[in-house]
KEKE-3310 file (N, C-alpha, C; in steps of 0.2 Angstrom, whole numbers, plus 5000, padded with zeros to 4 digits):
npx = (5029:5040:5055:5057:5044:5039:5047:5041:5030:5037:5043:5031:5026:5031:5036:5051:5069:5073:5062:5053:5053:5041:5031:5021:5019:5008:5002:4988:4980:4964:4954:4946:4954:4955:4965:4974:4981:4988:4992:5001:5002:5013:5017:5024:5025:5016:4998:4994:4990:4979:4973:4961:4962:4954:4957:4954:4953:4963:4968:4980:4998:5012:5028:5036:5052:5068:5069:5057:5040:5043:5046:5045:5031:5014:5000:4985:4981:4973:4960:4961:4962:4968:4977:4983:4996:4999:4999:4990:4996:5005:5004:5002:4998:4989:4977:4973:4962:4965:4969:4981:4992:5001:5013:5022:5036:5046:5064:5077:5094:5099:5093:5097:5097:5100:5110:5102:5099:5097:5097:5090:5077:5065:5063:5063:5057:5049:5052:5041:5030:5030:5021:5009:5013:5015:5003:4994:4999:5002:4997:5001:5013:5024:5024:5027:5040:5047:5044:5050:5063:5065:5065:5071:5072:5071:5075:5067:5072:5088:5096:5085:5075:5065:5057:5048:5033:5025:5011:5000:4984:4985:4992:5005:5019:5031:5046:5053:5069:5080:5097:5112:5109:5105:5091:5083:5074:5064:5057:5044:5043:5038:5028:5028:5033:5043:5054:5070:5084:5089:5078:5082:5091:5082:5075:5085:5087:5077:5081:5087:5076:5072:5068:5056:5038:5021:5008:5010:5024:5033:5034:5049:5063:5074:5087:5079:5069:5054:5051:5038:5027:5021:5010:4999:5004:5017:5027:5030:5038:5051:5048:5051:5045:5046:5046:5054:5060:5066:5061:5048:5046:5049:5039:5028:5029:5028:5016:5008:5011:5006:4992:4975:4969:4956:4939:4933:4935:4931:4931:4945:4950:4945:4952:4965:4965:4964:4976:4985:4982:4989:5001:4999:5006:5010:5009:5018:5030:5038:5044:5056:5058:5049:5047:5036:5021:5011:4994:4985:4978:4987:5003:5001:4994:4985:4977:4977:4968:4968:4959:4963:4957:4943:4943:4943:4945:4949:4949:4954:4956:4967:4959:4946:4941:4931:4928:4930:4925:4930:4923:4930:4924:4912:4913:4914:4927:4929:4921:4921:4927:4943:4947:4949:4948:4946:4952:4946:4930:4928:4939:4935:4930:4916:4903:4893:4878:4871:4855:4847:4832)
npy = (4826:4834:4843:4854:4858:4862:4873:4882:4887:4894:4904:4910:4916:4929:4935:4932:4933:4937:4944:4952:4955:4959:4960:4967:4971:4977:4982:4987:4995:4996:5008:5001:4991:4981:4971:4971:4963:4965:4963:4962:4952:4949:4945:4945:4937:4927:4923:4918:4902:4905:4901:4897:4888:4877:4871:4857:4853:4840:4836:4827:4829:4829:4835:4842:4838:4841:4828:4822:4819:4818:4823:4832:4826:4831:4835:4844:4855:4866:4874:4881:4895:4898:4908:4903:4900:4892:4879:4870:4868:4878:4890:4907:4917:4917:4912:4906:4897:4901:4914:4917:4923:4921:4925:4923:4930:4934:4933:4936:4932:4936:4928:4912:4895:4880:4867:4855:4839:4823:4814:4820:4821:4818:4829:4840:4853:4860:4877:4883:4877:4881:4890:4883:4873:4881:4887:4877:4871:4880:4893:4906:4919:4917:4903:4898:4903:4895:4882:4881:4878:4865:4861:4859:4870:4870:4874:4869:4872:4876:4891:4899:4909:4913:4925:4928:4935:4935:4935:4937:4938:4946:4957:4956:4955:4948:4947:4933:4927:4917:4916:4911:4898:4900:4904:4919:4930:4945:4959:4968:4984:4994:4988:4984:4975:4970:4965:4959:4970:4963:4963:4971:4980:4987:4994:5003:5010:5019:5030:5038:5045:5055:5068:5068:5072:5073:5083:5100:5108:5122:5139:5148:5160:5163:5173:5187:5181:5172:5156:5144:5130:5120:5112:5103:5091:5093:5090:5077:5077:5069:5056:5040:5033:5021:5004:4995:4984:4991:5005:5003:4998:5010:5019:5012:5012:5025:5029:5020:5025:5038:5036:5039:5033:5022:5018:5005:4987:4983:4995:4998:4987:4990:5002:4997:4991:5002:5009:4999:4999:5009:5002:4994:4986:4992:4982:4983:4989:4980:4973:4973:4985:4982:4968:4954:4955:4947:4942:4950:4960:4967:4966:4965:4952:4948:4955:4955:4956:4953:4950:4948:4948:4946:4935:4935:4933:4943:4947:4954:4953:4955:4953:4954:4967:4968:4966:4951:4940:4928:4921:4914:4910:4905:4893:4875:4868:4856:4847:4851:4847:4845:4856:4865:4880:4891:4908:4917:4914:4917:4925:4939:4956:4961:4972:4985:4990:5006:5012:5025:5034)
npz = (5110:5099:5102:5094:5089:5102:5104:5095:5103:5112:5105:5100:5111:5116:5105:5095:5096:5084:5079:5089:5106:5115:5126:5139:5156:5169:5185:5196:5209:5217:5225:5234:5238:5229:5218:5204:5190:5174:5156:5140:5125:5113:5096:5080:5069:5064:5065:5082:5090:5100:5116:5129:5144:5156:5171:5181:5199:5205:5192:5183:5179:5168:5165:5150:5144:5136:5130:5130:5136:5151:5163:5179:5189:5193:5203:5201:5214:5215:5206:5190:5178:5163:5151:5135:5124:5108:5114:5126:5138:5139:5148:5147:5155:5170:5183:5199:5210:5223:5222:5216:5204:5189:5176:5161:5153:5139:5139:5133:5130:5143:5153:5160:5162:5172:5165:5155:5162:5161:5172:5182:5179:5186:5194:5185:5176:5162:5156:5149:5155:5168:5173:5173:5182:5194:5196:5198:5210:5221:5233:5236:5235:5244:5246:5233:5232:5241:5236:5223:5225:5225:5212:5195:5183:5165:5148:5133:5121:5117:5122:5123:5135:5149:5160:5175:5182:5197:5208:5222:5230:5241:5237:5236:5225:5214:5204:5196:5191:5182:5182:5176:5181:5194:5204:5206:5216:5215:5224:5217:5216:5208:5200:5187:5172:5158:5146:5143:5147:5164:5178:5189:5183:5175:5185:5190:5178:5178:5184:5175:5170:5179:5178:5172:5174:5178:5170:5165:5159:5167:5160:5155:5154:5141:5140:5134:5129:5130:5134:5131:5135:5121:5121:5131:5145:5144:5153:5152:5142:5132:5136:5132:5116:5108:5104:5111:5124:5135:5133:5134:5147:5155:5150:5154:5168:5171:5166:5174:5187:5187:5185:5189:5205:5205:5211:5211:5208:5195:5188:5188:5181:5168:5167:5166:5154:5145:5148:5143:5130:5124:5122:5111:5097:5081:5067:5056:5061:5066:5056:5043:5030:5015:5018:5018:5025:5038:5038:5049:5062:5072:5080:5093:5101:5110:5125:5143:5159:5175:5189:5205:5217:5216:5208:5194:5176:5163:5146:5129:5112:5097:5086:5091:5100:5110:5127:5136:5150:5162:5176:5190:5201:5197:5193:5196:5202:5206:5199:5186:5169:5162:5150:5134:5125:5111:5111:5103:5095:5082:5070:5070:5071:5080:5076:5081:5074:5073:5073:5066:5067)
capx = (5030:5047:5058:5057:5038:5038:5050:5036:5026:5041:5043:5025:5025:5032:5041:5058:5074:5073:5056:5052:5051:5037:5026:5021:5014:5007:4998:4985:4976:4958:4953:4943:4959:4956:4972:4973:4987:4987:4998:5000:5006:5015:5020:5023:5026:5009:4993:4995:4984:4978:4968:4959:4962:4951:4961:4950:4957:4964:4971:4987:5002:5019:5032:5040:5059:5071:5069:5050:5036:5046:5049:5041:5024:5011:4992:4982:4978:4969:4957:4965:4960:4974:4977:4989:4998:5001:4999:4986:5001:5009:5000:5006:4995:4983:4974:4970:4956:4968:4970:4988:4993:5008:5014:5028:5039:5052:5070:5083:5101:5100:5091:5101:5095:5105:5110:5098:5103:5091:5097:5086:5071:5060:5062:5064:5051:5050:5050:5035:5025:5031:5015:5004:5015:5015:4996:4991:5002:5003:4992:5003:5020:5029:5024:5031:5048:5049:5043:5054:5069:5065:5064:5076:5068:5075:5072:5067:5076:5094:5097:5078:5074:5060:5057:5041:5030:5020:5007:4994:4978:4987:4995:5012:5021:5038:5049:5058:5073:5085:5103:5118:5106:5103:5085:5083:5067:5065:5051:5042:5040:5035:5022:5029:5038:5044:5058:5077:5088:5086:5073:5086:5094:5076:5074:5091:5087:5072:5084:5088:5070:5070:5066:5049:5033:5014:5006:5013:5030:5033:5038:5055:5066:5081:5088:5073:5064:5050:5050:5032:5025:5017:5004:4998:5008:5024:5031:5032:5042:5057:5046:5052:5039:5048:5043:5060:5058:5068:5057:5041:5046:5049:5033:5023:5030:5026:5008:5005:5012:5002:4985:4971:4966:4949:4935:4932:4939:4929:4933:4952:4951:4944:4958:4971:4965:4965:4983:4989:4980:4995:5006:4998:5012:5008:5012:5023:5036:5042:5047:5060:5055:5048:5045:5029:5017:5006:4987:4982:4977:4992:5007:4999:4988:4979:4978:4973:4968:4966:4956:4965:4953:4937:4945:4940:4950:4947:4954:4952:4961:4968:4953:4940:4943:4926:4931:4927:4927:4929:4923:4932:4919:4906:4916:4915:4933:4929:4917:4922:4931:4948:4945:4952:4944:4950:4951:4941:4927:4930:4943:4931:4928:4909:4902:4886:4875:4867:4850:4844:4825)
capy = (4832:4836:4850:4859:4860:4865:4879:4886:4890:4899:4910:4914:4919:4936:4936:4929:4938:4940:4948:4957:4953:4965:4959:4973:4970:4982:4981:4992:4993:5000:5011:4996:4986:4976:4970:4969:4962:4966:4962:4961:4947:4951:4940:4948:4933:4924:4922:4912:4898:4907:4897:4897:4882:4876:4865:4855:4850:4833:4834:4825:4832:4828:4840:4841:4839:4840:4821:4819:4821:4813:4827:4831:4825:4835:4835:4850:4856:4872:4875:4886:4897:4900:4910:4900:4900:4886:4872:4871:4867:4884:4896:4913:4921:4913:4913:4900:4898:4904:4921:4917:4924:4920:4927:4922:4935:4932:4936:4934:4934:4937:4922:4906:4889:4875:4863:4849:4833:4818:4810:4824:4821:4818:4836:4844:4857:4865:4884:4885:4874:4883:4893:4877:4870:4885:4889:4871:4869:4885:4898:4913:4920:4913:4896:4898:4904:4889:4876:4881:4876:4858:4860:4862:4873:4869:4876:4864:4874:4879:4898:4902:4909:4917:4927:4927:4939:4931:4939:4934:4942:4951:4963:4954:4953:4947:4944:4928:4927:4912:4918:4906:4893:4903:4907:4925:4934:4952:4962:4973:4990:4998:4985:4984:4971:4969:4959:4960:4967:4960:4968:4976:4985:4992:4999:5008:5015:5024:5036:5042:5049:5058:5074:5068:5073:5074:5090:5105:5111:5129:5143:5151:5164:5162:5180:5191:5177:5168:5149:5142:5124:5121:5109:5099:5086:5094:5088:5071:5077:5065:5049:5036:5030:5016:4997:4991:4983:4997:5010:5001:4998:5017:5021:5009:5014:5032:5028:5017:5029:5044:5034:5040:5027:5022:5016:4998:4982:4983:5002:4997:4983:4994:5007:4994:4990:5008:5010:4995:5001:5013:4998:4990:4986:4992:4976:4985:4992:4974:4970:4977:4988:4977:4962:4952:4955:4942:4946:4951:4967:4970:4962:4963:4947:4948:4959:4952:4959:4948:4953:4943:4949:4943:4929:4935:4934:4947:4948:4955:4951:4959:4952:4956:4971:4967:4962:4945:4938:4921:4921:4907:4908:4902:4886:4870:4865:4849:4843:4853:4843:4848:4858:4871:4884:4897:4914:4920:4909:4918:4931:4945:4961:4962:4979:4986:4995:5011:5013:5031:5034)
capz = (5106:5098:5105:5089:5089:5108:5103:5092:5108:5115:5100:5100:5118:5116:5100:5095:5096:5077:5078:5094:5113:5117:5131:5144:5161:5174:5191:5198:5215:5217:5232:5239:5239:5224:5215:5196:5186:5167:5152:5133:5122:5106:5091:5074:5063:5062:5071:5086:5092:5107:5119:5136:5147:5162:5174:5187:5205:5204:5186:5184:5173:5167:5161:5145:5144:5129:5128:5130:5142:5156:5168:5185:5188:5198:5203:5203:5221:5214:5200:5186:5172:5160:5144:5133:5117:5104:5118:5132:5144:5139:5150:5147:5160:5173:5189:5202:5215:5229:5220:5214:5197:5186:5169:5158:5149:5136:5143:5129:5131:5150:5157:5158:5166:5173:5159:5156:5164:5161:5178:5186:5176:5191:5197:5179:5174:5156:5157:5147:5159:5175:5175:5174:5189:5199:5198:5201:5216:5226:5235:5237:5233:5248:5244:5227:5233:5244:5232:5217:5227:5223:5205:5190:5176:5159:5142:5128:5115:5119:5121:5125:5142:5151:5167:5177:5187:5202:5213:5225:5231:5246:5233:5235:5218:5213:5198:5196:5185:5183:5179:5177:5185:5200:5204:5209:5217:5217:5225:5212:5219:5203:5197:5180:5169:5151:5144:5144:5152:5170:5182:5193:5178:5173:5190:5190:5172:5179:5187:5169:5168:5185:5176:5170:5179:5175:5169:5160:5161:5167:5155:5157:5149:5138:5139:5135:5125:5134:5131:5134:5132:5115:5122:5138:5146:5142:5159:5150:5136:5133:5138:5126:5113:5104:5107:5114:5131:5140:5133:5136:5155:5157:5148:5158:5175:5172:5165:5180:5193:5186:5184:5196:5209:5205:5217:5211:5204:5188:5185:5188:5176:5162:5166:5164:5147:5142:5149:5139:5123:5121:5120:5105:5092:5074:5064:5051:5063:5068:5050:5039:5024:5010:5020:5017:5032:5039:5038:5055:5064:5076:5083:5100:5099:5115:5131:5148:5165:5180:5196:5210:5223:5215:5205:5187:5171:5158:5140:5123:5107:5091:5082:5094:5106:5115:5133:5139:5157:5165:5183:5193:5207:5194:5190:5201:5199:5208:5195:5179:5165:5159:5143:5131:5120:5107:5114:5098:5091:5075:5070:5067:5076:5080:5075:5083:5070:5076:5068:5067:5064)
cpx = (5037:5049:5057:5050:5036:5041:5045:5032:5030:5041:5037:5023:5025:5036:5047:5063:5075:5067:5055:5050:5047:5031:5027:5016:5014:5002:4995:4981:4970:4958:4950:4948:4960:4962:4971:4980:4985:4993:4996:5004:5007:5018:5019:5023:5020:5004:4994:4989:4983:4972:4966:4959:4959:4954:4957:4955:4957:4967:4978:4991:5009:5022:5036:5048:5062:5071:5062:5046:5038:5049:5045:5034:5020:5003:4990:4979:4973:4966:4961:4961:4966:4973:4983:4990:5001:4999:4995:4990:5005:5005:5004:5004:4989:4982:4972:4965:4958:4969:4977:4988:5000:5008:5021:5030:5045:5058:5076:5089:5103:5099:5095:5100:5101:5105:5106:5102:5097:5091:5092:5079:5065:5058:5063:5058:5053:5048:5043:5029:5026:5025:5010:5006:5013:5007:4992:4993:5002:4997:4994:5011:5025:5030:5028:5038:5051:5049:5048:5061:5070:5065:5069:5072:5073:5071:5072:5070:5082:5094:5090:5077:5068:5061:5049:5039:5025:5017:5002:4989:4980:4990:5003:5014:5029:5040:5054:5062:5078:5092:5109:5115:5104:5096:5085:5076:5068:5058:5050:5039:5036:5029:5022:5034:5038:5048:5065:5079:5085:5082:5077:5089:5088:5075:5079:5090:5081:5075:5086:5082:5068:5067:5058:5044:5026:5012:5010:5019:5030:5036:5044:5058:5073:5083:5081:5067:5060:5049:5044:5031:5021:5010:5004:5003:5015:5029:5034:5036:5049:5055:5047:5046:5040:5045:5049:5058:5060:5063:5050:5041:5046:5042:5027:5023:5027:5018:5005:5005:5008:4994:4981:4969:4959:4945:4935:4936:4937:4931:4941:4954:4950:4950:4964:4971:4966:4972:4987:4987:4986:5001:5005:5003:5009:5012:5018:5030:5041:5045:5051:5056:5055:5047:5038:5026:5012:4999:4984:4982:4983:4997:5005:4993:4983:4982:4974:4973:4965:4965:4958:4961:4946:4937:4941:4946:4947:4952:4950:4958:4962:4962:4947:4941:4937:4929:4927:4929:4925:4929:4924:4927:4913:4907:4917:4921:4934:4926:4919:4927:4937:4946:4949:4947:4948:4948:4945:4937:4927:4934:4940:4929:4920:4908:4894:4884:4871:4862:4847:4837:4823)
cpy = (4833:4842:4855:4862:4864:4872:4884:4890:4895:4905:4914:4917:4926:4938:4933:4934:4941:4944:4953:4954:4959:4964:4965:4971:4976:4979:4987:4990:4998:5003:5006:4991:4981:4976:4967:4968:4961:4965:4962:4955:4949:4945:4943:4944:4930:4925:4916:4908:4899:4903:4899:4890:4882:4870:4863:4853:4843:4831:4833:4828:4829:4833:4838:4842:4839:4833:4818:4822:4816:4817:4826:4830:4829:4834:4841:4851:4862:4872:4881:4888:4900:4902:4907:4901:4894:4879:4874:4871:4874:4890:4902:4918:4917:4915:4907:4902:4901:4911:4922:4918:4924:4922:4925:4928:4933:4936:4934:4936:4935:4931:4916:4900:4885:4870:4857:4843:4828:4814:4814:4825:4822:4825:4842:4847:4861:4872:4886:4882:4876:4887:4888:4874:4874:4886:4883:4869:4874:4890:4905:4913:4916:4906:4894:4898:4898:4882:4876:4879:4868:4856:4863:4864:4873:4872:4870:4866:4878:4887:4902:4903:4914:4920:4927:4933:4935:4935:4935:4940:4947:4957:4961:4952:4953:4946:4939:4927:4921:4914:4914:4900:4894:4906:4913:4928:4941:4955:4967:4979:4995:4995:4984:4978:4970:4964:4961:4968:4964:4966:4973:4982:4990:4997:5004:5013:5020:5030:5041:5046:5053:5065:5074:5069:5074:5081:5094:5108:5119:5133:5146:5155:5162:5170:5184:5187:5172:5161:5146:5135:5125:5118:5106:5094:5086:5092:5081:5071:5074:5058:5045:5033:5024:5009:4993:4990:4988:5002:5009:5001:5005:5020:5018:5011:5021:5032:5026:5022:5036:5043:5036:5033:5027:5018:5008:4994:4983:4990:5001:4993:4987:4999:5003:4992:4996:5010:5006:4996:5005:5009:4993:4991:4986:4986:4978:4987:4986:4971:4975:4979:4983:4970:4960:4951:4950:4946:4945:4958:4970:4964:4960:4959:4947:4952:4956:4956:4955:4951:4947:4943:4945:4937:4929:4936:4938:4947:4951:4953:4956:4959:4954:4960:4971:4963:4957:4943:4931:4922:4914:4905:4904:4895:4881:4866:4858:4844:4845:4848:4848:4850:4864:4874:4889:4903:4918:4914:4910:4924:4936:4950:4962:4970:4980:4992:5000:5013:5020:5032:5042)
cpz = (5105:5101:5100:5089:5096:5107:5100:5097:5111:5111:5100:5106:5118:5111:5101:5094:5089:5075:5083:5101:5116:5122:5137:5149:5166:5179:5193:5204:5215:5224:5237:5240:5234:5220:5208:5193:5178:5163:5145:5131:5115:5102:5084:5068:5060:5067:5075:5088:5099:5110:5127:5139:5154:5165:5181:5193:5204:5197:5186:5177:5174:5163:5155:5147:5137:5126:5128:5135:5148:5162:5175:5184:5194:5197:5205:5210:5220:5207:5197:5180:5169:5153:5141:5126:5114:5108:5124:5138:5145:5141:5151:5153:5163:5180:5192:5207:5221:5228:5218:5206:5195:5179:5167:5153:5146:5139:5139:5131:5139:5155:5155:5164:5168:5167:5160:5157:5165:5168:5183:5183:5181:5194:5191:5177:5168:5158:5155:5151:5166:5177:5177:5181:5195:5201:5200:5208:5222:5227:5235:5235:5237:5247:5238:5228:5236:5240:5226:5219:5226:5216:5200:5184:5171:5153:5137:5122:5118:5117:5122:5132:5143:5158:5169:5182:5191:5207:5216:5227:5237:5243:5233:5228:5218:5206:5199:5190:5187:5179:5181:5182:5191:5200:5209:5210:5218:5218:5219:5214:5214:5199:5190:5178:5162:5150:5146:5144:5158:5174:5186:5189:5176:5179:5191:5184:5173:5181:5181:5167:5174:5183:5174:5175:5175:5174:5164:5163:5162:5162:5159:5152:5147:5136:5140:5131:5130:5131:5135:5131:5126:5117:5129:5138:5144:5147:5157:5144:5137:5135:5131:5123:5109:5108:5110:5122:5136:5139:5135:5144:5157:5156:5153:5165:5176:5171:5171:5186:5192:5185:5190:5199:5208:5210:5217:5207:5196:5184:5184:5182:5169:5161:5164:5157:5143:5142:5144:5132:5120:5120:5115:5100:5085:5071:5060:5054:5066:5062:5046:5032:5018:5012:5019:5024:5032:5039:5045:5058:5067:5078:5090:5099:5104:5122:5137:5154:5170:5187:5201:5216:5222:5210:5198:5182:5165:5152:5134:5118:5101:5086:5084:5100:5111:5121:5135:5146:5159:5173:5187:5198:5204:5192:5196:5199:5202:5204:5187:5176:5163:5152:5141:5126:5117:5111:5109:5095:5084:5075:5066:5072:5075:5080:5077:5078:5074:5071:5070:5063:5064)
residu = (MET:LYS:ALA:LYS:SER:ILE:PHE:LEU:GLY:VAL:ALA:ALA:MET:CYS:GLY:ALA:ALA:PHE:GLU:MET:ASP:ALA:CYS:THR:GLY:ILE:SER:LEU:THR:ALA:LYS:ASP:GLY:SER:PHE:ILE:MET:ALA:ARG:THR:ILE:GLU:TRP:ALA:LYS:THR:ARG:MET:ASN:ASN:LYS:MET:VAL:ILE:ILE:PRO:ILE:GLY:LYS:GLU:PHE:SER:SER:TYR:THR:PRO:THR:GLY:VAL:ASN:GLY:VAL:THR:TYR:THR:ALA:LYS:TYR:GLY:VAL:VAL:GLY:LEU:CYS:VAL:GLU:ASN:PRO:HIS:PHE:ILE:ALA:GLU:GLY:LEU:ASN:THR:ALA:GLY:LEU:SER:CYS:GLY:LEU:PHE:PHE:PHE:PRO:LYS:TYR:GLY:SER:TYR:LEU:PRO:TYR:ASP:PRO:ARG:HIS:ASN:LYS:LYS:THR:LEU:ALA:ASP:LEU:GLN:ALA:ASN:GLU:TRP:ILE:LEU:THR:GLN:PHE:ALA:ASN:VAL:GLU:GLU:VAL:LYS:ARG:GLY:ILE:LYS:ASP:ILE:ARG:ILE:THR:ALA:VAL:GLU:GLU:GLY:VAL:ALA:LEU:HIS:TRP:ARG:ILE:ALA:ASP:SER:SER:GLY:LYS:GLN:ILE:VAL:MET:GLU:ILE:ILE:ASP:GLY:GLU:VAL:LYS:PHE:TYR:ASP:ASN:PRO:VAL:GLY:VAL:LEU:THR:ASN:ALA:PRO:GLY:PHE:GLU:TRP:HIS:LEU:SER:ASN:LEU:SER:ASN:TYR:VAL:ASN:LEU:PHE:PRO:GLY:THR:ALA:PRO:SER:TRP:ASN:ILE:GLY:GLU:TYR:LYS:VAL:GLU:PRO:ILE:GLY:SER:SER:SER:GLY:MET:LEU:GLY:LEU:PRO:GLY:ASP:ALA:THR:PRO:VAL:SER:ARG:PHE:ILE:ARG:ALA:ALA:PHE:PHE:LYS:ALA:THR:ALA:PRO:VAL:LEU:ASP:THR:ALA:GLU:GLU:THR:VAL:MET:GLN:SER:PHE:HIS:LEU:LEU:ASN:SER:PHE:ASP:ILE:PRO:LEU:ALA:ILE:GLU:HIS:ASN:LYS:GLY:ALA:LYS:LEU:PRO:TYR:MET:PRO:SER:ALA:THR:GLN:TRP:THR:SER:SER:ILE:ASP:LEU:THR:HIS:LEU:LYS:VAL:TYR:TYR:HIS:THR:ALA:TYR:ASN:ILE:ASN:ILE:ARG:CYS:ILE:ASP:LEU:LYS:SER:ILE:ASP:PHE:ASN:LYS:VAL:GLN:TYR:GLN:GLU:HIS:PRO:LEU:ASP:LYS:GLU:ASN:ARG:GLN:PRO:VAL:GLU:MET:ILE:VAL:ILE:LYS)
# end
């Protein structure tokens, strides 16, 4: 595959700089300890070739590099279910049989890898294949942190960069960023990730919204005039509502922090979809006035929720908001064949007709 066609997968991942980088990720924990990682995928230019991939134990891989399929080779130690864009090797979000989850997020202008050097091809890994490599090789976050030291991640298209969120079934979650060729790991105390700027900057920026709180603001007097809230949730007045990565990070952090803790994994998965529904991107806001819009329902092309505790991958798409589930425990990864399937069998929303007699 040529580098140019590989770049199409990057652009489709979370939008390109000239369109929008609008992926939003959150995590939730149920009262029973179940750990959930959920996220959206955006791309406003065209309908993506969204797929699900099943990776059996023992499957062999070679990574792309800017000069071909001649990078690091690896064999799957764990079975994987991945949700992909454009190419089955480009897993945007996935889960393995050890309960490790990993997701890619677009990171323009801030991420920067080591320069590609063909002399190091045997340990060179394409950024778009990092999830495939991580999920097939490691069981937990600490193993990933140790293993990445022996790898040189490179972009197949100059100037394009990603960052990653990685979590395991213990509830441990980190953000991985590569800046000036140096791999940096950050614990994720808020359980949220969007795009640029860097993760530490987003955490610092939360302090600009220290005045926000759930519920209704108290009334107070200006002179003899009593100022009262107009409606409910006035404590959140000032929460940014635009679709920039900075505003989405703030909104996601406050929505997650104020969400009630539910009893079970399934309830929490459904809650994650409801929370992320508020991050659906209306298609037209990503295009200048008068631009020709593609024919699709939303710039948010799919949303996933992964239950790391019970090894289940849930998703819905812009074309079909019915939630579907893949249970990894129902798959024999020692016998199943490597396979890929479209996320939607047809691009059409099923409608249940209610018959009244």
